py3Dmol code that shows the C-alpha trace and the ligand (Angstrom):
import py3Dmol

protein = """\
ATOM      1  CA  UNK A   1     -29.156  -4.384   4.546  1.00  0.00           C
ATOM      2  CA  UNK A   2     -29.462  -1.936   1.635  1.00  0.00           C
ATOM      3  CA  UNK A   3     -28.498  -3.146  -1.910  1.00  0.00           C
ATOM      4  CA  UNK A   4     -25.563  -0.633  -1.699  1.00  0.00           C
ATOM      5  CA  UNK A   5     -24.334  -2.236   1.466  1.00  0.00           C
ATOM      6  CA  UNK A   6     -25.001  -5.719   0.050  1.00  0.00           C
ATOM      7  CA  UNK A   7     -22.756  -4.881  -3.065  1.00  0.00           C
ATOM      8  CA  UNK A   8     -19.906  -3.549  -0.796  1.00  0.00           C
ATOM      9  CA  UNK A   9     -20.026  -6.805   1.209  1.00  0.00           C
ATOM     10  CA  UNK A  10     -20.061  -8.940  -1.835  1.00  0.00           C
ATOM     11  CA  UNK A  11     -17.128  -7.048  -3.571  1.00  0.00           C
ATOM     12  CA  UNK A  12     -15.131  -7.227  -0.438  1.00  0.00           C
ATOM     13  CA  UNK A  13     -15.593 -11.050  -0.120  1.00  0.00           C
ATOM     14  CA  UNK A  14     -14.845 -11.694  -3.723  1.00  0.00           C
ATOM     15  CA  UNK A  15     -11.721  -9.654  -3.597  1.00  0.00           C
ATOM     16  CA  UNK A  16     -10.545 -11.363  -0.474  1.00  0.00           C
ATOM     17  CA  UNK A  17     -11.402 -14.890  -1.671  1.00  0.00           C
ATOM     18  CA  UNK A  18      -9.625 -14.199  -5.029  1.00  0.00           C
ATOM     19  CA  UNK A  19      -6.501 -12.848  -3.118  1.00  0.00           C
ATOM     20  CA  UNK A  20      -6.252 -15.833  -0.914  1.00  0.00           C
ATOM     21  CA  UNK A  21      -5.950 -18.051  -4.108  1.00  0.00           C
ATOM     22  CA  UNK A  22      -4.276 -15.857  -6.648  1.00  0.00           C
ATOM     23  CA  UNK A  23      -2.453 -13.068  -4.631  1.00  0.00           C
ATOM     24  CA  UNK A  24       1.218 -12.268  -5.365  1.00  0.00           C
ATOM     25  CA  UNK A  25       3.716 -13.145  -2.830  1.00  0.00           C
ATOM     26  CA  UNK A  26       6.107 -10.463  -1.693  1.00  0.00           C
ATOM     27  CA  UNK A  27       8.467 -10.563   1.454  1.00  0.00           C
ATOM     28  CA  UNK A  28       6.778  -7.556   3.164  1.00  0.00           C
ATOM     29  CA  UNK A  29       3.411  -9.341   3.186  1.00  0.00           C
ATOM     30  CA  UNK A  30       5.017 -11.948   5.627  1.00  0.00           C
ATOM     31  CA  UNK A  31       5.720  -9.535   8.422  1.00  0.00           C
ATOM     32  CA  UNK A  32       3.969  -7.193  10.600  1.00  0.00           C
ATOM     33  CA  UNK A  33       7.177  -5.422  11.642  1.00  0.00           C
ATOM     34  CA  UNK A  34       6.393  -1.719  11.489  1.00  0.00           C
ATOM     35  CA  UNK A  35       9.916  -0.818  10.501  1.00  0.00           C
ATOM     36  CA  UNK A  36       9.966  -3.373   7.555  1.00  0.00           C
ATOM     37  CA  UNK A  37       6.532  -2.267   6.475  1.00  0.00           C
ATOM     38  CA  UNK A  38       7.441   1.308   6.450  1.00  0.00           C
ATOM     39  CA  UNK A  39      10.568   0.586   4.396  1.00  0.00           C
ATOM     40  CA  UNK A  40       8.609  -1.475   1.992  1.00  0.00           C
ATOM     41  CA  UNK A  41       5.980   1.159   1.514  1.00  0.00           C
ATOM     42  CA  UNK A  42       8.636   3.893   1.053  1.00  0.00           C
ATOM     43  CA  UNK A  43      10.422   1.725  -1.523  1.00  0.00           C
ATOM     44  CA  UNK A  44       7.134   0.919  -3.332  1.00  0.00           C
ATOM     45  CA  UNK A  45       6.417   4.607  -4.210  1.00  0.00           C
ATOM     46  CA  UNK A  46       7.069   5.099  -7.943  1.00  0.00           C
ATOM     47  CA  UNK A  47       8.444   1.550  -8.237  1.00  0.00           C
ATOM     48  CA  UNK A  48       7.090  -1.784  -9.016  1.00  0.00           C
ATOM     49  CA  UNK A  49       6.529  -4.406  -6.392  1.00  0.00           C
ATOM     50  CA  UNK A  50       8.666  -6.946  -8.421  1.00  0.00           C
ATOM     51  CA  UNK A  51      11.605  -4.506  -8.540  1.00  0.00           C
ATOM     52  CA  UNK A  52      11.316  -3.718  -4.812  1.00  0.00           C
ATOM     53  CA  UNK A  53      11.157  -7.461  -4.068  1.00  0.00           C
ATOM     54  CA  UNK A  54      14.585  -7.849  -5.565  1.00  0.00           C
ATOM     55  CA  UNK A  55      16.203  -5.555  -3.093  1.00  0.00           C
ATOM     56  CA  UNK A  56      14.000  -5.658  -0.123  1.00  0.00           C
ATOM     57  CA  UNK A  57      15.323  -8.673   1.911  1.00  0.00           C
ATOM     58  CA  UNK A  58      18.958  -7.514   1.507  1.00  0.00           C
ATOM     59  CA  UNK A  59      17.988  -3.922   2.559  1.00  0.00           C
ATOM     60  CA  UNK A  60      16.259  -4.698   5.682  1.00  0.00           C
ATOM     61  CA  UNK A  61      18.918  -7.300   6.591  1.00  0.00           C
ATOM     62  CA  UNK A  62      21.811  -4.814   6.212  1.00  0.00           C
ATOM     63  CA  UNK A  63      19.837  -1.863   7.670  1.00  0.00           C
ATOM     64  CA  UNK A  64      17.837  -3.943  10.218  1.00  0.00           C
ATOM     65  CA  UNK A  65      16.898  -1.149  12.491  1.00  0.00           C
ATOM     66  CA  UNK A  66      16.148   2.576  12.281  1.00  0.00           C
ATOM     67  CA  UNK A  67      19.298   3.004  14.256  1.00  0.00           C
ATOM     68  CA  UNK A  68      21.563   1.301  11.748  1.00  0.00           C
ATOM     69  CA  UNK A  69      19.857   3.157   8.820  1.00  0.00           C
ATOM     70  CA  UNK A  70      20.259   6.453  10.697  1.00  0.00           C
ATOM     71  CA  UNK A  71      24.101   5.829  11.216  1.00  0.00           C
ATOM     72  CA  UNK A  72      24.641   4.579   7.633  1.00  0.00           C
ATOM     73  CA  UNK A  73      26.289   6.890   5.143  1.00  0.00           C
ATOM     74  CA  UNK A  74      23.830   8.240   2.544  1.00  0.00           C
ATOM     75  CA  UNK A  75      26.272   6.820  -0.254  1.00  0.00           C
ATOM     76  CA  UNK A  76      25.971   3.421   1.312  1.00  0.00           C
ATOM     77  CA  UNK A  77      22.152   3.536   1.393  1.00  0.00           C
ATOM     78  CA  UNK A  78      22.192   4.884  -2.113  1.00  0.00           C
ATOM     79  CA  UNK A  79      24.251   2.118  -3.488  1.00  0.00           C
ATOM     80  CA  UNK A  80      21.930  -0.550  -1.920  1.00  0.00           C
ATOM     81  CA  UNK A  81      19.107   1.114  -3.807  1.00  0.00           C
ATOM     82  CA  UNK A  82      20.855   1.648  -7.213  1.00  0.00           C
ATOM     83  CA  UNK A  83      18.676  -0.737  -9.160  1.00  0.00           C
ATOM     84  CA  UNK A  84      15.492   1.043  -8.208  1.00  0.00           C
ATOM     85  CA  UNK A  85      16.526   4.562  -9.438  1.00  0.00           C
ATOM     86  CA  UNK A  86      16.172   7.826  -7.577  1.00  0.00           C
ATOM     87  CA  UNK A  87      18.656   6.219  -5.040  1.00  0.00           C
ATOM     88  CA  UNK A  88      20.190   9.582  -3.963  1.00  0.00           C
ATOM     89  CA  UNK A  89      16.845  11.110  -3.142  1.00  0.00           C
ATOM     90  CA  UNK A  90      15.621   7.947  -1.458  1.00  0.00           C
ATOM     91  CA  UNK A  91      18.853   7.552   0.493  1.00  0.00           C
ATOM     92  CA  UNK A  92      18.503  11.182   1.781  1.00  0.00           C
ATOM     93  CA  UNK A  93      14.986  10.636   2.868  1.00  0.00           C
ATOM     94  CA  UNK A  94      15.578   7.202   4.451  1.00  0.00           C
ATOM     95  CA  UNK A  95      18.455   8.613   6.576  1.00  0.00           C
ATOM     96  CA  UNK A  96      16.477  11.686   7.667  1.00  0.00           C
ATOM     97  CA  UNK A  97      13.328   9.587   8.450  1.00  0.00           C
ATOM     98  CA  UNK A  98      15.410   7.090  10.389  1.00  0.00           C
ATOM     99  CA  UNK A  99      17.147   9.822  12.337  1.00  0.00           C
ATOM    100  CA  UNK A 100      13.917  11.502  13.370  1.00  0.00           C
ATOM    101  CA  UNK A 101      12.534   8.043  14.414  1.00  0.00           C
ATOM    102  CA  UNK A 102      15.547   7.641  16.584  1.00  0.00           C
ATOM    103  CA  UNK A 103      15.519  11.209  18.064  1.00  0.00           C
ATOM    104  CA  UNK A 104      11.774  11.661  18.411  1.00  0.00           C
ATOM    105  CA  UNK A 105      10.300   8.252  18.934  1.00  0.00           C
ATOM    106  CA  UNK A 106      13.136   6.374  20.631  1.00  0.00           C
ATOM    107  CA  UNK A 107      13.655   4.034  17.743  1.00  0.00           C
ATOM    108  CA  UNK A 108       9.960   2.940  17.416  1.00  0.00           C
ATOM    109  CA  UNK A 109       7.881   3.537  14.308  1.00  0.00           C
ATOM    110  CA  UNK A 110       5.086   5.772  15.472  1.00  0.00           C
ATOM    111  CA  UNK A 111       1.545   4.594  15.520  1.00  0.00           C
ATOM    112  CA  UNK A 112      -0.721   7.726  15.005  1.00  0.00           C
ATOM    113  CA  UNK A 113      -1.540   9.086  11.593  1.00  0.00           C
ATOM    114  CA  UNK A 114      -0.364  12.396  12.388  1.00  0.00           C
ATOM    115  CA  UNK A 115       3.071  11.278  13.754  1.00  0.00           C
ATOM    116  CA  UNK A 116       3.585   9.050  10.749  1.00  0.00           C
ATOM    117  CA  UNK A 117       2.548  11.754   8.332  1.00  0.00           C
ATOM    118  CA  UNK A 118       5.057  14.254   9.977  1.00  0.00           C
ATOM    119  CA  UNK A 119       8.085  11.969   8.813  1.00  0.00           C
ATOM    120  CA  UNK A 120       9.844  13.179   5.565  1.00  0.00           C
ATOM    121  CA  UNK A 121       8.235  11.594   2.577  1.00  0.00           C
ATOM    122  CA  UNK A 122       5.309  10.028   4.430  1.00  0.00           C
ATOM    123  CA  UNK A 123       2.021  10.829   2.983  1.00  0.00           C
ATOM    124  CA  UNK A 124      -1.614   9.739   3.855  1.00  0.00           C
ATOM    125  CA  UNK A 125      -1.309   6.401   1.860  1.00  0.00           C
ATOM    126  CA  UNK A 126       1.944   5.235   3.613  1.00  0.00           C
ATOM    127  CA  UNK A 127       0.666   6.381   6.970  1.00  0.00           C
ATOM    128  CA  UNK A 128      -2.481   4.207   6.536  1.00  0.00           C
ATOM    129  CA  UNK A 129      -0.490   1.285   5.026  1.00  0.00           C
ATOM    130  CA  UNK A 130       1.789   1.184   8.117  1.00  0.00           C
ATOM    131  CA  UNK A 131      -1.313   1.290  10.489  1.00  0.00           C
ATOM    132  CA  UNK A 132      -3.049  -1.456   8.482  1.00  0.00           C
ATOM    133  CA  UNK A 133      -0.350  -3.801   7.856  1.00  0.00           C
ATOM    134  CA  UNK A 134       1.855  -3.391  10.836  1.00  0.00           C
ATOM    135  CA  UNK A 135      -0.425  -2.341  13.623  1.00  0.00           C
ATOM    136  CA  UNK A 136      -3.641  -4.092  12.455  1.00  0.00           C
ATOM    137  CA  UNK A 137      -5.907  -1.100  12.304  1.00  0.00           C
ATOM    138  CA  UNK A 138      -8.921  -0.932  10.102  1.00  0.00           C
ATOM    139  CA  UNK A 139      -7.897   2.290   8.420  1.00  0.00           C
ATOM    140  CA  UNK A 140      -8.896   3.283   4.847  1.00  0.00           C
ATOM    141  CA  UNK A 141      -6.146   3.044   2.076  1.00  0.00           C
ATOM    142  CA  UNK A 142      -6.565   5.114  -0.957  1.00  0.00           C
ATOM    143  CA  UNK A 143      -4.152   5.443  -3.903  1.00  0.00           C
ATOM    144  CA  UNK A 144      -4.636   5.542  -7.725  1.00  0.00           C
ATOM    145  CA  UNK A 145      -5.039   1.790  -7.871  1.00  0.00           C
ATOM    146  CA  UNK A 146      -7.815   1.837  -5.420  1.00  0.00           C
ATOM    147  CA  UNK A 147      -9.546   4.734  -7.045  1.00  0.00           C
ATOM    148  CA  UNK A 148      -9.277   3.009 -10.357  1.00  0.00           C
ATOM    149  CA  UNK A 149     -10.710  -0.251  -8.973  1.00  0.00           C
ATOM    150  CA  UNK A 150     -13.661   1.639  -7.226  1.00  0.00           C
ATOM    151  CA  UNK A 151     -14.570   3.692 -10.162  1.00  0.00           C
ATOM    152  CA  UNK A 152     -14.744   0.613 -12.350  1.00  0.00           C
ATOM    153  CA  UNK A 153     -16.747  -1.672  -9.882  1.00  0.00           C
ATOM    154  CA  UNK A 154     -18.968   1.037  -8.341  1.00  0.00           C
ATOM    155  CA  UNK A 155     -19.158   3.500 -11.206  1.00  0.00           C
ATOM    156  CA  UNK A 156     -18.061   6.293  -8.877  1.00  0.00           C
ATOM    157  CA  UNK A 157     -15.601   8.979  -9.973  1.00  0.00           C
ATOM    158  CA  UNK A 158     -13.177  10.693  -7.606  1.00  0.00           C
ATOM    159  CA  UNK A 159     -10.863  13.500  -8.240  1.00  0.00           C
ATOM    160  CA  UNK A 160      -7.844  11.582  -7.128  1.00  0.00           C
ATOM    161  CA  UNK A 161      -6.127  10.082  -4.108  1.00  0.00           C
ATOM    162  CA  UNK A 162      -6.413  13.232  -2.066  1.00  0.00           C
ATOM    163  CA  UNK A 163     -10.128  13.523  -2.545  1.00  0.00           C
ATOM    164  CA  UNK A 164     -11.746  13.315   0.874  1.00  0.00           C
ATOM    165  CA  UNK A 165     -14.808  11.623  -0.718  1.00  0.00           C
ATOM    166  CA  UNK A 166     -12.661   8.824  -1.809  1.00  0.00           C
ATOM    167  CA  UNK A 167     -11.335   8.259   1.795  1.00  0.00           C
ATOM    168  CA  UNK A 168     -14.922   8.321   3.165  1.00  0.00           C
ATOM    169  CA  UNK A 169     -16.184   5.780   0.544  1.00  0.00           C
ATOM    170  CA  UNK A 170     -13.262   3.490   1.183  1.00  0.00           C
ATOM    171  CA  UNK A 171     -13.635   3.828   4.989  1.00  0.00           C
ATOM    172  CA  UNK A 172     -17.202   2.533   4.566  1.00  0.00           C
ATOM    173  CA  UNK A 173     -16.147  -0.144   1.854  1.00  0.00           C
ATOM    174  CA  UNK A 174     -13.211  -1.420   3.800  1.00  0.00           C
ATOM    175  CA  UNK A 175     -15.127  -2.526   6.826  1.00  0.00           C
ATOM    176  CA  UNK A 176     -13.242  -4.340   9.490  1.00  0.00           C
ATOM    177  CA  UNK A 177      -9.619  -4.955   9.211  1.00  0.00           C
ATOM    178  CA  UNK A 178      -8.537  -7.216   6.374  1.00  0.00           C
ATOM    179  CA  UNK A 179      -5.235  -6.944   4.844  1.00  0.00           C
ATOM    180  CA  UNK A 180      -6.365  -9.304   1.993  1.00  0.00           C
ATOM    181  CA  UNK A 181      -8.698  -6.637   0.739  1.00  0.00           C
ATOM    182  CA  UNK A 182      -6.197  -4.054   0.024  1.00  0.00           C
ATOM    183  CA  UNK A 183      -3.535  -6.466  -1.338  1.00  0.00           C
ATOM    184  CA  UNK A 184      -6.279  -8.189  -3.334  1.00  0.00           C
ATOM    185  CA  UNK A 185      -7.217  -4.759  -4.917  1.00  0.00           C
ATOM    186  CA  UNK A 186      -3.556  -3.972  -5.597  1.00  0.00           C
ATOM    187  CA  UNK A 187      -2.934  -7.365  -7.247  1.00  0.00           C
ATOM    188  CA  UNK A 188      -6.115  -7.230  -9.146  1.00  0.00           C
ATOM    189  CA  UNK A 189      -5.282  -3.884 -10.632  1.00  0.00           C
ATOM    190  CA  UNK A 190      -1.752  -5.148 -11.406  1.00  0.00           C
ATOM    191  CA  UNK A 191      -2.938  -8.372 -13.111  1.00  0.00           C
ATOM    192  CA  UNK A 192      -6.567  -8.281 -14.168  1.00  0.00           C
ATOM    193  CA  UNK A 193      -8.096  -4.803 -13.929  1.00  0.00           C
ATOM    194  CA  UNK A 194      -5.411  -3.401 -16.031  1.00  0.00           C
ATOM    195  CA  UNK A 195      -5.773   0.396 -16.728  1.00  0.00           C
ATOM    196  CA  UNK A 196      -5.632   0.087 -20.497  1.00  0.00           C
ATOM    197  CA  UNK A 197      -7.033  -3.380 -21.363  1.00  0.00           C
ATOM    198  CA  UNK A 198      -8.833  -4.935 -18.373  1.00  0.00           C
ATOM    199  CA  UNK A 199      -9.306  -8.697 -18.613  1.00  0.00           C
ATOM    200  CA  UNK A 200     -12.915  -8.612 -17.506  1.00  0.00           C
ATOM    201  CA  UNK A 201     -13.930 -12.146 -18.561  1.00  0.00           C
ATOM    202  CA  UNK A 202     -11.577 -13.792 -16.048  1.00  0.00           C
ATOM    203  CA  UNK A 203     -12.171 -11.162 -13.298  1.00  0.00           C
ATOM    204  CA  UNK A 204     -13.941 -12.275 -10.060  1.00  0.00           C
ATOM    205  CA  UNK A 205     -15.980  -9.010 -10.140  1.00  0.00           C
ATOM    206  CA  UNK A 206     -17.245  -9.370 -13.728  1.00  0.00           C
ATOM    207  CA  UNK A 207     -20.851 -10.012 -12.665  1.00  0.00           C
ATOM    208  CA  UNK A 208     -21.049  -7.107 -10.331  1.00  0.00           C
ATOM    209  CA  UNK A 209     -18.814  -4.576 -12.010  1.00  0.00           C
ATOM    210  CA  UNK A 210     -20.635  -1.383 -12.970  1.00  0.00           C
ATOM    211  CA  UNK A 211     -18.322  -0.623 -16.006  1.00  0.00           C
ATOM    212  CA  UNK A 212     -18.375  -4.229 -17.409  1.00  0.00           C
ATOM    213  CA  UNK A 213     -21.919  -4.902 -16.942  1.00  0.00           C
ATOM    214  CA  UNK A 214     -22.867  -1.644 -18.633  1.00  0.00           C
ATOM    215  CA  UNK A 215     -20.544  -1.955 -21.585  1.00  0.00           C
TER     216      UNK A 215
END
"""
ligand_1 = """\
8
LIG
S -14.907 -6.592 -14.582
Fe -13.246 -5.681 -15.762
S -13.419 -3.447 -15.366
Fe -14.566 -4.585 -13.688
S -13.212 -4.769 -12.036
Fe -13.014 -6.675 -13.333
S -11.431 -6.322 -14.728
Fe -11.940 -4.281 -13.796
"""
view = py3Dmol.view(width=600, height=400)
view.addModel(protein, "pdb")
view.setStyle({"model": 0}, {"cartoon": {"style": "trace"}})
view.addModel(ligand_1, "xyz")
view.setStyle({"model": 1}, {"stick": {}})
view.zoomTo()
view.show()
């Protein structure tokens, strides 16, 4: 195994081990229901996980199927999301997405990347998240947090979450399916590998992190 492959394996293991002990607990991490995962990922856009966790259970209880969401009035959906902000926009998008799922996919959340991405407001990240967390597929996940983490630990710069090279790198780094890897990265960036003042001395990657070891 090359030293590059060894480092990827080591980083993966440390993130997964750290996550199993210190990972944050959110309701959408206890389900593999594709509808609930899709709702969670749509809510998490431009919103903190702790804010979403305050409305998530009520939302998926009240609108428990795509059918119920498609039939709901936009104003009712909007009121349920008022504490998150952007509620009118979100309500419009939820209703439209649920209506398409009912009409074109018989109420089932699509599985393919292409079909997921054809839904309103669903980009590459959310499509990959649904495939990973709901359908158990080992598909790469790239967003600003993942890019931040990779650039620190491996010293590689990417243009942003749409950079093809970032997706190629994460496809190799991600390895076989492991939800703890991505949730671990999300939680590390939220609690330790902070963008302004990373808390390197308590980081599980401190001995292998390119940025910290070359400081
Ligand atoms: S050692 Fe520091 S910079 Fe590197 S991953 Fe950990 S917190 Fe981030």
